[in-house]
N, C-alpha and C positions, 0 to 999 in steps of 0.2 A: 549302880553297877558300872564299873569302868568298861570302856569300849573293848579292850583286849579280852577281858573276861567273857563278855557277851559273844564276841566272835569265836573264841576258843570253845565255848559251850556249843554253839551251832556247828562248828567244825567237827567236834567229837560226835555229836548226834548224826551228822552227815556220814561220817565214816562207819560208825557202829550200825546206824539204821540202814545204810546202803548195803553193807556186807550181810547183815543178818536178814535183810529183806530179800536179797538175791537168793540166799540159801532157803529162806522160808517160802519163796515162790515155787520152789521145786517140790518140797514135801509138806509145807505148812498146812494148807487146807486139808490134805488127806489125813494128816496126823490129828488135826483139830476135830474133824468129823469122826474119826475113829474113837478118839477119847470122849467125845460128847455123846455118841450114840451107841457104842458097843456095850452090850449087856448080855445077860444069859439067854435071852430069847431072840437075839439078833442073828440073822443069817448072813446079811451082807450090808455093808456101808459103802456106797459107790459115790465117788466125788468126780464130777466131770472136769475135763482138762481146762475148761473155760475159767474155773476158779483159780487155777495156777496162773493163767494169763492175766487175769484181773489183779491178782496179788502182785505180779511183776509190774504192772502199770502203776499200781498204788505206790510201790517202792520207788519207781522213777519219779513220780510226782512228789513224793516225800523228799527225795534228793534235791529236786528243783526248789522245793519250799525252803530247805536248809540253806541253799545257795542264795535264795532271795533274802533270807534273814541275815546272812553274812554281809551282803552288800549294804553300803551306807546310805543309799538314797531312800527317802521315806516311801516312795511308790513301790520299791522292791520289798520293803518290809510289809506293806499291806498285801502285795501280791503273794509273798511268802506265807503270810497268815492264811490267806484264802486257799492257797495250794495245800497247806497243812490240813485244813478242814476237809478239802476234797479228797486228799489221800486217805484220811481216816474213814470217810464215808465209803469210798470204793473198797477199801480193805474189809470193812464190816459187811458190805453188800456181797462181796466175793465169797466170804467165808460163811455167811449165814443165808445166802440166797439160792444156793444150788446144791442139792444132794439127793440121793436116792437111798432109802432105808427099807430093807426087806427083813421082816421079822416073822416069827411063827404066828403072830396075831394079825398083822396087816402089812400093807405096802404103802410107804410114804414117799411121794415124789414132790420135791420142792423146786420150782422154777420161777425165777423173777419174783421172789418173795411170796408167791402163792403156793400154799401147801395143800396138796390133795392126799387124803388118807383113804385107802380102800381096804376093806376086809376081804379075806379070801373067799367068803361066801358070795360076794358081789361079782366075782369073776365068772363069766359064762364060758369063755373060750380063750385059749392061748395058742398063738401060732409062732413057732420058732423060725426066725428068718436067719438061715445059716449060710453065710457067705464065707467060704473058707479063706478068701484073700484078706479079709478084714480082721483086725485084732479085737473087734467088739462083736459080741453075740447079741442079736436083737430079738426080743420077744414082744410080739404085738398082743396086748391084752384087750379083750373085748368084754365089756361089763354087761350085766343084765339090763341096764337102762339104755344100752346102745352106745355109750361112750367108749372111746378107744384111747389107750395110752401105750407108748412105746417104752419098753424097759431095755436099757442098753447096759450090758455087763461085759467087762473086760475078760478076755479069755484066761487071764491069769487066775481068775476066781473059778476054776473048773469044778472044784468040790462044792462050792456054793451053788453053781448052776445045777448040779445033780440034786442038791437038797431042794432047790426051788421046783425042779421037775417032780420030786417026791411029794411036795406040797400040792402040786396040781393033781396028782393021783389021789392023794388023801382027801381032797375036797371035791373029787369027781368033776374036775374041770377038763373039758374036752381039749386035748392037746394035738395040734397038727404039726 
């Protein structure tokens, strides 16, 4: 491959990847989680803002990788290859490592690649932490084995919050 073709290839990848990565960092993880997990028994798919930040960082590293591949020194080519791998790893970790899924069957909370799945019957008590100044509604879940989890829900999902409260009532979960 001639040098001009190689540089043009990486320049095109830099422009397309940079622009689509910036757009993707705003809506990409949310859309991906919605498409992956939304089904007939799903009440809520919640994506934390951290995934958007990590996607933005992965895009920045991808842009640096493309610049490293364009530069003609061999050390920059190796650095570009390493940055490309790091970018892909951070992007996968961001999009597959953090989400909350509430369905009619269970609640799934995935943080740091650790997935915790709880049935509604396992919940003993739910305490709504309602701070009117915040855009996030917090529900402290206490399970029968003593473990506690914090469920954070954006206020834009008001109808889903009502459905979750109805699930608490349906399963006779003490609601404070």
